[in-house]
C-alpha positions as CSV (number, residue, x, y, z in Angstrom):
1,M,99.8,172.7,-37.1
2,T,103.1,175.4,-37.4
3,E,101.7,179.2,-37.9
4,R,104.2,180.7,-39.8
5,R,104.7,184.7,-40.2
6,S,106.7,187.8,-41.3
7,S,108.5,189.2,-38.0
8,R,111.2,191.7,-37.0
9,F,113.7,190.4,-33.8
10,N,116.1,192.3,-32.9
11,T,116.9,194.7,-36.3
12,S,116.9,192.4,-39.0
13,P,114.0,190.9,-40.5
14,A,112.8,187.9,-39.3
15,G,111.8,184.9,-42.3
16,D,110.8,181.3,-41.2
17,W,109.8,180.8,-37.6
18,V,109.1,177.8,-35.5
19,L,107.8,177.9,-32.4
20,S,108.8,174.7,-29.4
21,K,106.3,172.3,-28.3
22,D,106.3,173.5,-25.3
23,G,106.0,177.4,-26.6
24,E,109.1,178.4,-24.6
25,K,111.2,178.9,-27.3
26,L,111.3,180.4,-31.1
27,Y,113.5,179.5,-33.3
28,Y,114.0,182.3,-36.3
29,V,115.9,182.7,-39.6
30,T,117.3,185.5,-39.4
31,S,120.4,187.9,-41.4
32,F,122.3,190.0,-38.6
33,E,125.5,189.7,-39.9
34,K,126.6,187.7,-43.0
35,G,124.2,185.4,-45.0
36,N,121.0,183.9,-42.6
37,D,121.6,182.6,-39.4
38,I,119.3,180.5,-36.9
39,W,118.4,182.3,-33.9
40,V,116.8,181.4,-30.5
41,T,114.3,183.4,-28.3
42,D,113.2,182.0,-24.9
43,L,109.9,184.0,-24.6
44,R,109.6,183.3,-20.4
45,S,113.1,185.1,-20.0
46,K,113.4,187.2,-22.8
47,E,116.9,186.0,-24.2
48,T,117.7,186.1,-27.4
49,K,121.0,184.6,-29.0
50,I,122.2,183.4,-32.6
51,F,121.1,179.4,-32.1
52,N,123.0,177.8,-35.2
53,K,125.0,179.6,-37.6
54,L,124.6,178.9,-41.2
55,G,125.7,182.0,-43.0
56,A,122.7,180.9,-45.6
57,N,121.1,182.7,-48.7
58,G,117.9,180.9,-48.2
59,V,116.9,178.9,-45.4
60,S,113.6,177.2,-43.8
61,L,112.6,175.6,-40.7
62,E,110.3,172.4,-39.6
63,L,110.0,171.3,-36.4
64,S,109.3,167.5,-35.8
65,Q,106.5,166.4,-34.3
66,D,108.4,165.1,-30.9
67,G,109.7,169.0,-30.8
68,K,113.4,167.4,-30.2
69,F,114.7,168.2,-33.4
70,L,114.5,170.9,-36.3
71,F,114.8,170.3,-39.5
72,V,116.8,172.8,-42.4
73,V,116.9,173.1,-45.5
74,A,119.7,175.5,-45.9
75,D,121.2,176.5,-50.0
76,G,119.3,173.1,-51.0
77,R,120.9,170.9,-48.3
78,A,119.1,169.3,-45.7
79,M,120.3,168.7,-41.8
80,K,118.6,168.0,-39.0
81,I,119.1,170.1,-35.6
82,D,119.1,169.2,-31.9
83,A,116.1,171.4,-30.5
84,E,118.3,171.7,-27.2
85,S,122.1,172.2,-28.1
86,G,121.8,173.3,-32.1
C-alpha cells in the first residue's frame, strides 16, 4: 500500500505522489510551470528533475505492483509510463 500526503517540493505544492519499490525515488505531481507535471527526486543524491511533462489540470499516480510502471490519469486520460525512462 502506498501512503499519500500533501507535501512541498521546490516552491510549488505537490499533489499526488508515490515512492519507488526500492525506496530510492519519489515521483510526484506539481505545477511548477504551466499545468501539472510529474517530477522525480532521487532520495540518495537529492537530485530533482522533471520526469514527464504533462501540462495537465488534474493528475493522479499509481505505481505498478512490480514497480516498473507509473499508471497515470491526466485530465481523464489514462497512461502507462516507464518508471525508469519516463
